[in-house]
N, C-alpha and C positions, 0 to 999 in steps of 0.2 A: 398842438400838436399833429402835425400834417398828417396825413397820408398819403401811405407810398402809392407811388404809380403801378397800375398792373404788371408791367414790366420788369420793375427792379424787386418785384415779388416772388416773379417768377423767378428770376434767377439768384434770390436768397435764398428759397425751397427746390431748389431742382437737383442739386446734390441728395438731399435728406429723400426726395421722394425719389428718384433713380436707383435707394437703393432696397424702395421695397418690390416683394417677390409680385411677378405679373405685369408689374410698370415697364412699360416702354420709350417713353417721351410726356415732356410738359413741354406745353405754351402756354401762350396768352393767346386768345380767342373772346369769339363772342359766343355767347347762350344759343343753342337751337331755337330753342322757343320764344326767345328773346333778342334780336341780333341789334337791337341799339345796348344790351347790357354784357358788357365786361365779363369774362371769368376763364380759371387755368384751366384747359383743358390737362387730363392728364391722360395719356394710352395706354391704355391695357390688353394684355392678354388673357382674361381672362373675363368668366360670363359674372363676378362676385365682388365688389365691393372687398374692393383691397384691405385688410389691417392697415393701418400706419399712411390711411391718406385723410387727412378730413373731409368735413360735406362743404366748408368754409376755411379761409385760410386768410388772414388780416381784411376782415371785408369783404372781399371779394370770393364768389361761388367757386365750387369744384365740380366739375364736367368730366364724367369720363367718357371718351372717344375710345371703341370699339376695338383694337389693329391686330389682326398677321404676326407684328414687328415691323422690323425696320431693319434693309440690306444697305449698306454701303454701296456703293459702285464702282 
Protein backbone atom coordinates (compact mmCIF):
# COMPACT_ATOMS: atom_id res chain seq x y z
CA UNK A 1 0.00 0.00 0.00
CA UNK A 2 1.40 3.38 -1.02
CA UNK A 3 1.50 6.12 1.58
CA UNK A 4 -0.57 9.15 0.56
CA UNK A 5 1.21 12.44 0.09
CA UNK A 6 0.87 15.04 2.81
CA UNK A 7 -1.22 17.21 0.50
CA UNK A 8 -3.58 14.28 -0.21
CA UNK A 9 -4.01 13.54 3.51
CA UNK A 10 -4.71 17.22 4.29
CA UNK A 11 -7.37 17.32 1.58
CA UNK A 12 -8.90 14.04 2.78
CA UNK A 13 -9.26 15.25 6.40
CA UNK A 14 -9.72 19.02 5.99
CA UNK A 15 -13.53 18.99 6.15
CA UNK A 16 -13.58 16.65 9.17
CA UNK A 17 -11.00 18.74 11.06
CA UNK A 18 -12.77 22.01 10.25
CA UNK A 19 -15.89 20.66 12.02
CA UNK A 20 -14.00 20.51 15.34
CA UNK A 21 -14.70 23.40 17.71
CA UNK A 22 -11.68 25.70 17.92
CA UNK A 23 -10.18 24.72 14.55
CA UNK A 24 -9.78 27.70 12.20
CA UNK A 25 -7.73 26.13 9.41
CA UNK A 26 -5.73 23.14 8.19
CA UNK A 27 -2.58 23.13 6.04
CA UNK A 28 0.37 21.04 4.92
CA UNK A 29 3.55 22.30 6.54
CA UNK A 30 6.79 21.38 8.23
CA UNK A 31 7.39 20.73 11.90
CA UNK A 32 8.64 23.67 13.99
CA UNK A 33 11.20 21.44 15.67
CA UNK A 34 12.37 19.75 12.45
CA UNK A 35 11.98 21.74 9.20
CA UNK A 36 12.83 18.58 7.25
CA UNK A 37 9.78 16.73 8.59
CA UNK A 38 6.40 17.32 6.90
CA UNK A 39 3.39 17.64 9.20
CA UNK A 40 -0.27 18.61 9.22
CA UNK A 41 -0.72 22.05 10.72
CA UNK A 42 -4.03 22.63 12.45
CA UNK A 43 -4.70 26.29 13.22
CA UNK A 44 -6.61 26.64 16.48
CA UNK A 45 -8.16 29.46 18.48
CA UNK A 46 -7.92 27.59 21.78
CA UNK A 47 -5.07 26.86 24.19
CA UNK A 48 -6.13 23.22 24.63
CA UNK A 49 -5.66 20.33 22.21
CA UNK A 50 -9.15 20.09 20.67
CA UNK A 51 -11.16 16.90 21.14
CA UNK A 52 -11.50 15.31 17.72
CA UNK A 53 -8.01 16.22 16.50
CA UNK A 54 -5.58 13.29 16.49
CA UNK A 55 -1.88 13.72 17.21
CA UNK A 56 -1.10 11.76 14.05
CA UNK A 57 -3.10 11.18 10.86
CA UNK A 58 -2.13 8.50 8.34
CA UNK A 59 1.48 8.55 9.52
CA UNK A 60 1.88 12.35 9.56
CA UNK A 61 2.32 14.22 12.83
CA UNK A 62 -0.24 16.91 13.63
CA UNK A 63 1.04 20.23 14.94
CA UNK A 64 -1.19 22.89 16.47
CA UNK A 65 -0.64 26.50 15.47
CA UNK A 66 -2.31 29.08 17.72
CA UNK A 67 -4.17 31.81 15.83
CA UNK A 68 -6.71 34.50 16.61
CA UNK A 69 -8.64 33.39 13.52
CA UNK A 70 -8.75 34.32 9.86
CA UNK A 71 -10.62 37.03 8.05
CA UNK A 72 -11.32 37.30 4.33
CA UNK A 73 -10.35 40.53 2.66
